[in-house]
N, C-alpha and C positions, 0 to 999 in steps of 0.2 A: 504494500500500500504506500502511496505517496504521502509525504507530510505536507500539510497545508502551510502556506507561507510564501515569501518572496526572496529570491536569491539576493544575498548581501544585506538583507534586512533581518535583524535579530529579534524584532518584536512585532512584526506585522502578523495579525491574526484576522482573517477576513470576517469571521463571525462577529468579532468585536468592532472592527473598524467601520463596517457598513452602518453601524448604529451610533457612531460618534459624530453627532451633528456639528460639534465645534471643529473637528477635523475637516468635515465637508465644507464648512464656511471658509476655512482657511485656504483650502484648495481652490474654491471658487474665486476668492480674492486674487490669488495668483493668476488664475486663468483670465480674469477681467483685465489684468495688466499684460496679457499675452506671454506670461512667464510660465510656459508649459513645463520647462525643466523643473522649476521649483514646485509646481503643483504636483507633479509625479513624485518628486523627492519627498515632499511633505506627506502626501497621502499614504504612500507605501513605506514610509519611515526608512528612507535610504540614506546612506552617508553622503555628505555634501560633495565629497570627492569621487562620487560614483563613476566608474569607468566600464560598466558592463557593456558588452557588445551584443546588440540585437541583430540576430540573423533571421532574415525573412526574404522578401523580394530583393533587398539589398542589406548590407551590413552597416550599422551605424551605432553611435553612442548618443546619450541624452544631450551632451554639450553640442554635438554636431547638429542634432535636430533643432536645437534652439537657435543656432546660427542661421539655419535655413528659414525658420519662422520669422526671424528678425529681418530677413530680406523681403518679406511680404510678397507682393505680386511680381517682383522683379524677375526677369529672365523667363517669363511665362509660367511661373510657379502656380498661378491661379487660373490658368486658361483651361477651364473645364468645359466650356461651351464653344462650339465652332459651327460656322455656317456651311453650306453645301460645297463651298470652295475650300473648306478646311481652314478658313481664317478665323482667328479668335474673336468671339463676341464680347462686348462689354460685360463686366460682372453684374449680377443682380443687385438691386439696392438692398440696404439692411432690413427694411420692412418686409421684403419678400422672403429673406432668409429667416427672419423671426417667424413668419407665418408658416414656413415649412417645418421648423422645429416644433411649432405649436401643434401640428397634426399628431405628433407622437407622445405628447405629454399625458400622463395618467389623469390629469384634471380635466381633460377635454374628451368629448365624444369624437372618435376618429371620423365617423361618417359626416357629422356636422362640420368638423374642422376642414375636411376635404372639400365640402361644398363651398365653404367660405373662402378657402384658398383659391378656388377656381372663379367664383363669382366676383371676387374683388381684384382679379388679375387684369392688368392692362392688355389691350389687344396687341398681338404680335410680341409679347414679352416672353422672356424665359420662363417666368412664373406660369404664364398661361400654358406653355408647352409642357411643363412639368405636371401641372394639374391635369391636363388632358391625358398624359401618359399614365399617371397613378390611378386616375379614375377608370380608365379603360381596362387596366389590368386587375383592379380590385374585383373580387368575386366572392360572394357568400351565397351558397346554394339556397334558394328560397323555399324549396319543396322537400328537402331531405328531412328524414326524421330527426336528425340532430340540429336542424336549423334554429330551434329555440335557444340553443347554447351559443349561437354565433353573435348575439347582440351583447357585447361587453359594455356595461355601464362605466361611466367615469368614476374616479376614486379620489376622495379627499385625503386619505392616509394610505398611500400605496407602500409596499415594501421598498426600501432604498435600492436604487439602481445606479451606482456610481458611474458606470460606463455611459449612461445617458447624459450625465453632466459633462463629461469630457468630450463626448461626441457633439453636443450642442455647441460647446466652445469651438470645436473644429469647423463647424459649419460657418460660424461667424468669422473666424480668423481666415479661413480659406476661401471665403466668398462663394459658398455653395448653397443652392436652394433646391436641390433634388435632381434626380435623373430624368432624362428626356431624350428624344432622338438627337438633339444637338450635343449632349454629353456622351452619347455612345460613340461619337467620332473621335473621342479622346482616349488614348490607351494609357496615358501616364497616371501615376499615383503621386503620393507625397511622402516625404521622409517621416512624417508623424505615424504613418500606418504600421511600420514594424513595432513601434513602441506599444500602440494600441493592441496589436495582435498578441504580443508577449504578455501584456498585463491583463487583458480582458478576453480576447478572442477575435475571431474573424468578423463577426456580425453583432450589432447591438440588439439584445432582446427588448422589444417594446412591451409595455404593460398589456396592451391588447393581445399580443402574440402569446405571452405567458399565460394570461387568463384563458385564452382560447384553448391552449394545450391542456390546462388543468380541467376545463369544463368537458372537453371531448374525451379525456381519459376517464372521467367519471369514477375516480378512485383507483383505477388500475395503475400499475407501475409504468413509468415512461422510460424506455431504454434509450439512453443518450448514446447512440452508436458513433464511435469516433469522437468522443467527448472532449479531447484535447486537454486543456487545463481545467475544465469543469465549470466554467462560468455559467453556462446555460443550466447545468444541473443545479448549481448553487442557487440561481435565481428561481428556478422551478420550485425548489424546496422553500424558498422565502415566500412563495405564493401558496404553500400548503400542498403541493403535489409530491408524489413519491417518484424520485428520479434515480435511475440506476446507470451511473456513468461507466461506459466500456470503451477502452481505447488500447491500441496496440503499443503505445508508448514509443513510437518511432520518432516523434518530434520532441524538441526541447522547448520548454516554456519557462519564462522567468517567474511567473506567479502560478501557484497551484491553489485553486479555490476549494477543492474537496479532498479528503484524505482516503476515500474508499473506492477509488477508481479500480475497476476490474481490468487487469492487464491481459488483453486477449484480442484476437481478431474477432470482430463483432459477429460476423456470419457464423464462425465456428462456435462462438459462445451461445448463440441462439439455437444451434443444432444439438447442443448437449441434451441428453435425455431429461435432466431435471428442469430445463427451461422450455421444453416442448415447442420449440420454434417461436417462442414469444406469443403463444396462442392467446393468453390472457393479459397481454401487455400492449402498449402503444410503442411503435418504433419511430424514433426521432433521429434524423440525420442532419447535423448542422454543418454546412459547407462541405458536403461529401467531395472527396478528391476525384479528379478526372480518371486516374488509373488506380492500380493497387487492389488490395483485398485478396480474397481467395482466388480471384481470377488473375493474380499476378499483375503485370503491367498493362493489361488490356484496357483500352480506352473505355471508361465507364464501368470497369470491373468491380469497383467497390460497391457502387449502387446496385448493379445487377446481382451481385452475390448476395447482398442483404435482402433484396426483394425475393430472391429464390428461397432463401433460408427462412424468411418470416412467414408464420402461419396465422398471425392475428388479422384484425380487420381494419386497423387504423395506422396509416403511415403519414408522418409529418416530415417535411424537408425544408430546410432553410438554405436558400441559394439564390443565384442570379435569376432575374426575369428578363434578361436580354441575351444576346448571343455572343457575349464576350469570352465564353469558354472557361470562366473561372471555376465553375462547380459542376460536378456530375459528368457532363458531356461537353465535348468541344463544339458540337454543332447543334445541340438541342437544349431547350430549357426542360425543366423537370416535367412540366405538364405535357409538353410535346412528346417526351419519352414515354410517359404513361399512355398517352393516346395511341402511340405507335406500337408499343411492345407489351403493354400491360392492360389489355382490354377488360380484364376482370376487375379493374379499379376505376373509380370515379372521383374526379376532383370536386371537393365540396367547399374548399376555402383557398383563396389566394389573396393575401393582404400585403401591402408594401411594408417594409421595415425601415428603420432609420439607416440610411445608406451613407457610407463614407464618400467623400468627394471623389467623383469619377466612377462610382459603382452604382449598382441597381439591385438591391436585395429584396427578397420577399419570403413569406412563410406560405408554403403549400400544405394542405391537408387532403389526403386521399382516403376514401372509404372503399373497402372491398364490396363489390356488388353482390346482392343476394342471388343465389343460384335460381335460375328459372325452373319452376315446377313443371313436370310433364303433364300434358293435358289428360284429363280423365278419359 
């Protein structure tokens, strides 16, 4: 079992830290000053001379990341949106960025916030394009038996979600107001992303997404397959769900949020006799890798292997909703894969997630179709 904590931090305990409101306020003050390095150092109780190397898309250190942040939009660092000729578009105004962040706050109704985001957008603006994209992709099955569970009310006292605080700052600092066709033309990322990935994970879990998973599970365990450092499992538990983190431990993370990760290939774990293929469990895949798993390096092998091993009726996937090839498959989104290769499954949910600058994330939930009865 992995020990909870943060590399080079002698006192960081996630269970304690997420409830320390003073520590949160201190980090927010640093973020308001765009001192990302100090916000991370303070919240994760790191030494001031921290020299940890973050390995992800690139290798970097906190001090180097802060230098890039201090350059602002120089050298095209904030060019997330491009026209049809691939020329950078002007960044969205602050009020549009705030409106995008507002969509994912626990204190708002996502449906209502999305409507306001679109209705108050100026014609031909980036905000209007983002609103159209998010609205067109959002889907809550209106006639499925589970549909009463899909309406997540807003919350006055949600469980703390520190990743959302840091993500909100990144939207403001990087001048990002959400994904759209104009942002899909940009393949670049930002130096902040490796730090986010090491400390929190690949995708920010929103309040709506966590509550949807809890509601759909209806008390059943949620198998977090490929759980990484365990942030989604940690947050699901904060919401009262039972999460079982399973990971092959092939990747290195700076922060470990849970101490009970089962070290195993998830498909093999499901196939064990005592787990019965996860028949009475919900299967969750957060940012499934394009290759790997029991199928080796085959493209989409991780996802296909898990779908073959799983015998339950509910699959949830966190991944991209465009064709940038970041998750699952290089040429298909998850719902396109299910439609093409998994006809026994039906999409019942697709909701946008807080997306890092230049990306486009969503939560998909699929339900196994009831077998058709033979005519009498």
